N, C-alpha and C positions, 0 to 999 in steps of 0.2 A: 504494500500500500504506500508507494513512494514514487517520487520523480527522480530521475537521474540528472546529473549535471549535463549541460548541453555540450555537444561535440560537433566540430565543423564538418559540413558535407560539401559545400562549394563556396568559393570566394567570388565576389563580384569584380568585374573589371572596373577600373577607376574612371567612372563617368558620373555625371550628375544625376539627381533625382533617384537615388538608390532606394529610398524608403518605399516606393510603390512598384518595384520592378519584378517581383517574382510571383508566379502562379504554379501550383502543384497539382498534378493529375491524380485521380483515384488510382490506387495500386491495383494491378491485375492479380498479384499474388503477394505472398509474404516477403519475397526476396527482391522485388524490383520497385524502383521509384523513378518517376519521370518528372523533370523539372524544366520549366520554361522561364527564362530570365529576359525581361524586356531589354532590347538593344544589345543582347549578347548571344544567348544560345539556348537550344533545346537539348537536354541531356538525359541519358538513360544510365541509371546507377544500379548496380547489384549490391545489395546491402549486407549479405552474409558471405564470408565470416566478418568482413569489414567493408565499409562503403568503397566502391570501386567504379570509376567511370568506364563504360564499355562502348558508348556511342554518343555522338553529338552532331548537332546541325546549327549553323550560324544564322543569326538574325541581323539585319541592318540596324544601325543606331536609331533609325526613325520608327522602329516597331515597338509599340507598347502592348504587351501581352495581357489580355484580360481573362482568358480561360483556356484550358487544355484538357483533352481527353484522349486516351488511346482506344482506337476503334478498328476492329478487323485487321490488326497488325500495322495500322497506320496511325500517325499522330495528327489530330485535328486541333488547330489553334484559332482562337478568336483574337484579332489584332486591330489596334487603332494605328493607322499609318499617318504619322504626323506630317509627312511631306505632302501627301495627296489629300489629307484630311478626310479619309474614308475609313469605314469599319469593314473589315474583310474576314473571310474564313479561308484558311489554308489547309490543304491536305498534304502531309509530308510523309514520304516513304523512306525507310532506312535501306540503303544499298550496302553491298559488301565492302565497298571502299568509299563510302560517303553517304549522300542523301539527295533527294530531289523533291521539288514541289510538284505534285501530280496535278493539282486542281486548285483554283482560287476563284472566289466570287464575293461580291459585296453584299452587305446586309444593311437594314434601315437605320440601326442605331447601335449603341455599345452592347457588346456581348456580355450577358450576365452569367450564363452557364452553358457548358456543352455536356451532353450526356447521351446515352444510347439505350434503346430498348430492343433486345433481340438484334435484328439486322437493320435497324433504323436509327438514324442520327437525329437527336432533338437539340435544336438551337434556340435558346431563349435570349432575346435582346431586351432592351428597356421598354420596347413598344409592342413586341409580339413573340409568340412561340411558334416555331416552324419545324415540321417533321420531314426529313429527307430519307429516301430509300438508300440503303447501304451499297447497292450494286452500282448505281450510276449517279447518285446524289441528286435525283430529281425530286422536286417538291411534291409531297403527298397531301399535306394539309397545312393550314396556318390559322392561328387564332390571335386576333388583335387584343391587346389588353385595354382595360378601361382606364387604368392609371399606370404609373411607372412601375415596371417589374423590378423588385429589389432582391428577390430570392427565388430559386427554382431548384428542384431535385426530383429524383425518381423514387417512388415508394411502391411497395408491393409488386415490384418487377414490371408493371405495365401501367402505372398511374403516375401522372405528373402533379406534383405539389408546387403551387405557384403563389407567391405573395406580391401584391401590388400596393403601392403607397402613394397617396396624393398628399404632398407636404405643403399645400397651400394653407397659410395661416388662417384664412377666413373659413376654410372648411376642410380640415385635415381628415383623411379617410384611410382606413386599412381594409384591403380586400383580400380575403383568403380563398383559394380555389383549388379544386381537384379536377383534373382533366384526363380523359381517356387517351392513351397513346395510340389507340387503334384508329380513331376517326377524329380526334380533337374535340369530342363532345364534353361539355361541362357536367361533371358528376355531382359536385357539391360546391356550395359557395356561401360565404358569409361576408357581409359588408358592415363595417362599424364606423360610425361617425365619432370622432374623438373630440373631447372637450379640452384636452391639454396636448401640447406638442410632445411628440415622441423623440427625445434626444438619444443619440448614440444607438439608433435602431439597428439590431442585428438578429439573424435567425439561424437556427440549426434544426436538424431532424434526426430522430433516432427511435426505432422500435414503435412506430405508430403514433408518435407524438411530435408536435411542432413546438419548439422552444423559442420564445421571443425575449430579447433583452432590450429594455428601454427605460430611461429615467431611473437608473440605478437598481433595477430589479428584473427578475426573470418571471415570465408567465408561460405556463405550459398548457397547450391545447391538445385535446384528444382528437384523433381522426376517426371517421370521416366528417363529423358534424362540427368540428372546431369548438367544442365545449371547453371552457376554462376548467382545468383540473387542479392546478396549484399555483401559488405565487410565493416567491422567495426573493428578498432584497439583499443587496450586498452588505447593508448595515447589520443584518441578522447574522451574517458570516464574519463580522468584524473586518470587512474589506473596505478600505477607503479609496475613493477615486482621486487621482492626482488633481491638484488645484489648477495646474497649467494644462495646455492641450495634450491629449493623449489618444492612443489608438486602442480600442477594445475589440478583441476577437474571441470567439469560443466555438467549440465543436463538441458533439456528444458521441463518444466512442461506444457507449453501451447504455442500457436502460438506467435512468436516474443518476448517471454520472456525466460531468462535463469537464473539459479541459479549457481553462480561461487564461488569456494573457491580457494584462492591462498595465500600461506604463512599463515599469521595470520588473514586474512580477509575473510569475506563472503559477496557477493554482489548479489542483485536482480536487473537484468538489463532488460530494454526494448530495443530490437534490432531495432525495427521499427523507433523509434525516437532518438536512440542513447543516452539514459539517464540512470543513476543509480537511481533506484527507492528507494532502501534502502541499508544500509551498516552497518556492525558491525565489529569492530576491537578487537582482543584479544592480549594483550601485550605479553604473554608468550607461548600461545598454537598454535602449527601448526594444521591446519585444512585440512581435506580431505573429500570431498563430496562423499558419497557412494550410495545414493538412493534419488530420488525425486518422489513424487506422481504426477501422470498426471491428468490434468483437464478433467473431463468427459463431462461437459456441461458448458454453459456460466454462469449459476447461481452459480456454484461452484467456489467460490473466495478464500476460505481459504484452503491451501494445507499443506502437511507435508513432511519433508525431514529428512534424517539421515546423521550425520556427524561424522567422526572419529576424536577424540580430545584426544591427549596424550594417557592415559591408559583407556579410556572409549569411549563408543558409546553414542552420544548425539542426541536428537531430536530437530528439529527447525520447527516452524510453520511460514508460511508467507502468506500474502494476496496479490493477484494479482491486478494490476491497471486495469483501464477500457480500456487501449490500444487505447485511442483516443487522438487526437491533443489537444483538449480542456483541458484535465487533465495533459498533458505533457508540456504545455507552461511554460517557466520560470525555468525548472528543468535541462536544458542542461548545460554541463560544460561551464565555462566562456570562455575558449580558443576555438575560432572557427577555425577548420581546413579547408583546401581548399576543401576537399570532405569528406562528412560524410556518406551519404547513397545514393546509386545510384538511388533510386526510387523517390527522392525528389529534383531534380535539380532546381525547381522553387525557393527554399529558397536560393540556393547557387548562382544563377545567376539572380539578381534583374533586371539588364538591359534588358535581354532577356524577362523576365516576363512582364516588362512594355510594350514592343512591342506587346506581345501576348494580353495583356489587352486592349491596344488601338485598335487592330484589332477586338477584341470581341465587344467593345462598338460601333464600326462603322459598325457592321454587320447588314444586313437587316433582316435576320432570327435569332433573338436573342435566341429563344428557342433551336434550333439545335446547334448554335455556343457555347452557354454556356455549354451545356452538353458535347460537344466535348472538349472545353477548360478544363473542370474539369475531363476529362477522365472518365465520368460516364457511367455506363452500364444501369442504371435505372433512373426513374424520381425522385428519392429520393437519399439522401446521404448514402453511405456506406463507411466503413473504407478503402476500396481499392481505393477510388477515389483520385485524385491528391491533394497533400498537398499545401496549399497556406497560405500567411500571412494575418493577420486580416485586415491590411490596404487595401489589394487588395479586400477582401470581402466587406469592407465598400464602396469602389468605385463602385463595381458591383451592390450592393443592391440599392444605391442611383440612379444609372442609370436606373435600372429596375423600381423602384417606380415612377420615373419621366417620364417614357415613356407615350406617349399619349394613347396607348392601352396596358394595363397591360398584359404581356405575362404569361399565367397561368402555363405552364410547367416550365419555368424558376423560377417563384415565388414559386411554390411548392417545387422545388429542394432546393432553398435557405432557405426556412422555415425549412427544415429538417437538414440543415447544422449546426454543433456545433458552428461555428464562426459567425452565424447570429447576427448582432448587435442589440442593443436596439433602436427602432424606435418610436419616439413620435407619439401617436394617431394611432398606426398601425391598431388596430381592427376597428377603425372608417373609415380608408381609404379603408378597405377591405369589408365593409358591402354590397357593391353591388356585391360581388363575394362570395356567401355562401360557396363554396367549399374551397376557399383560407382562408376564415374567420375561418372555422373549423380547417384547417391545422395550422393556426397561433395560435389558442387557444391550440391545442394539443402539438405542438412542438416548437412554436416560443418563442423568448426571450421577454416575455410580463410581465409587472409588475402586482402586486396584485391589485392595484388601478384601472388599466385599465380593468382587468377581472371583478372586482366588478361593474364598470360602465356599462359594456356590459351586465352583469347579470341583472341589473336593467331595461334595455331597450329592450332586445331581446324578440321576440314573438315566435321564432322558438324553438320547444321542444328539438330537437337534440342538437342545439347549447347550450341551457340552461343546458342540462345534461353534455355536454363536459366541460363547464365552471366550474360546480360543481366538476367534476372529477379532473380537473387541480388544482383548489383551494385546494382540499384535499391533493395534493402532496406537498404543501408548509409546512414548519415547523409551528407549532401552533403559535410561538412567532412572526412570520412575518405577520400574518393575522390581518388586521385592518378593522372592519366592521362598522365604524362610518358613512360611506356614503352609506351603504346598506339599501335598503327598506325592513327591516326585515319581517314585516307583510305580504307584498306581496310575498316575496320569500318563506316564510314558508307555506303559503296557496298553492302556486304552487307546492312545494315539496310534500305536502299531496295529492294534486290532481293527480300528476304524479306517486306517490308512488316510488320516487327515490330521493336519496340524504339526507337521514335522518342523516347521519354523520355530515352534515353541521349544522343541527339544534342543535346538542349537542354542537358544537363550539360556536354557537350564544348564547346559554344559558350560557355557561362558560364566554362569553365576557360581556354580559349585564344583565343576570338573566331573570326571568320571570315577575318581577314586572312591567315592562314597556309594557307588552303585554296585549291586551284586553281579557276579559273573554271568548268571543266567540272563539277566536283563541286557547286559552288554552283548551277549551272543545273539539275542533276538534282534537287537538293533543292527549288529554287524550283518546279520543275514538279510535284513531289509535293504541295507545299503548295497550289499553285494548284488542283490536282484536288480536294484535300480541302475547300478553301474553296468551290469550285463545288458540291460535294456537299452541304455544309452549307446553302448558299443555296437549293438546290433543295428540300431537306428543310424548310427554314423556310417557303418559299413554299407548299409542299404543306400544311404544318400550318396556315398562315393560311387557305388555301382551305377546308380541312375545318372549321376553326372558324367560318368565315363561313356555311357550309352549315348547320351545327348551330344557329347563332344564328338563322337564318331558318326553322328547322324544315323544311328542304327534304329530308327523308328519303324519297326517292322510289324507293329501291332495293327491288325486290320479288323474291320467289323465282320464277324462270322454270322451267317444266317441261322435262325433257330432250326430250320430244316431245309432240305433241298429235294428237288424232284428230278429223277433221272428217267429218261425214256428207254425202255428195254426193247430190243428188236428180237423177235422169235423166228 
């Protein structure tokens, strides 16, 4: 959950107007980055193991680059030509020993964004959005804007999200639109007349949400109907805007997270809990965020961004947080505002929450009442459920455990909640409920000693396996096997052929000298069989490799039966 220090990717040539000279394309994969620098060059970098330039194309000094995308193996750039004072689109191809401009045409106004949907190129300028076929770049359809287009991107693979802004002080208007990429038809629209001017207006999109920054705060809209979901101000994050002129840019790499540059600072922010995850300050350098890699799946935690810093482009890597309440506690800014995030009123109105908890505890149907209170859609915890304080969770857990008849649905839900407290002898209290016992072992806040005690006594094979799996999740230094019946456990592991990793930890902890000879012989027999199996597999793999190397692929399809005609 941190930001790395910036490292240089590319230096600018020594020309004027450096501050607005770079645009960065969407990455086609994790290892490639495409950078277009106004008046300088278009470059392709391979990022791993370290950034390396592999190809470039030169631009004349009069070219100011506004947008860039890689499409069908070619580079599409939106350009403002200062000499001819025209806005143009160029299609550039990489050759073996250089590059060439395949095609060029003019557009009506400044290019806001270039993107593609399947085999079609989408060009958004300040006054229109146009779709071109990828084969010959012929115009398929065009949609004129009502106001000036300030933001455009592709959502859901085939829908265009477009934001238009009329900054006329007499009637300032914000127009949010969803457009079908197939025919250019408007799918959804929302027009808002504004009573106050939107200063520093900036937008980003991630995971079905449009995020707007203006007047020192973020507003999140849900798609497709552009309903306001949440609001979060920089003051609530203890972030102060510079008093002098500054550039503010942000992107959303994943749900509820944004990377923000403002002035000399770069921030990684969790919008859901209103916290700054990580922050870096540079005393002399103004920063401008150009590009952020998007999270493809939940396992991908480390991402990459590109920042404009004085006369160079710099890379920054950052690690996403888990986006859970458990990992966010204690990281909030010390100054508590009156309203932080609209989806968590329970934290902000303790009196009302006390009334709700009292009604819950007095309910006759605790199972249904608890899930309703937690706003849960399932019998287990998800990150979309209601956020509560740990003291509320403690009261609920105590009440459930003290119930004459333990409500299983409620207990299952509580055991999966990250705020479930440590309960003394929890496993012993749940032995009469095997399903809840297994749930407590897998997800509950249970100590190593309690797990080991249960491992010594349980006769259930599945519970035995669950305990071993949970023990192996603990760091090695936290495991203490002094109360473990090692001989019995090792014999059972051999019998079930499961959990040999635990045996290696037992050997590391106490050695083999305390084990009897019969147990060591059994373990040696198991190891011998496994080694023999590995040797057989290795030999078979070598034979298959040799056959493939010699092209001896002689296996043919044999019919189930054949018919032969006999002559008499």
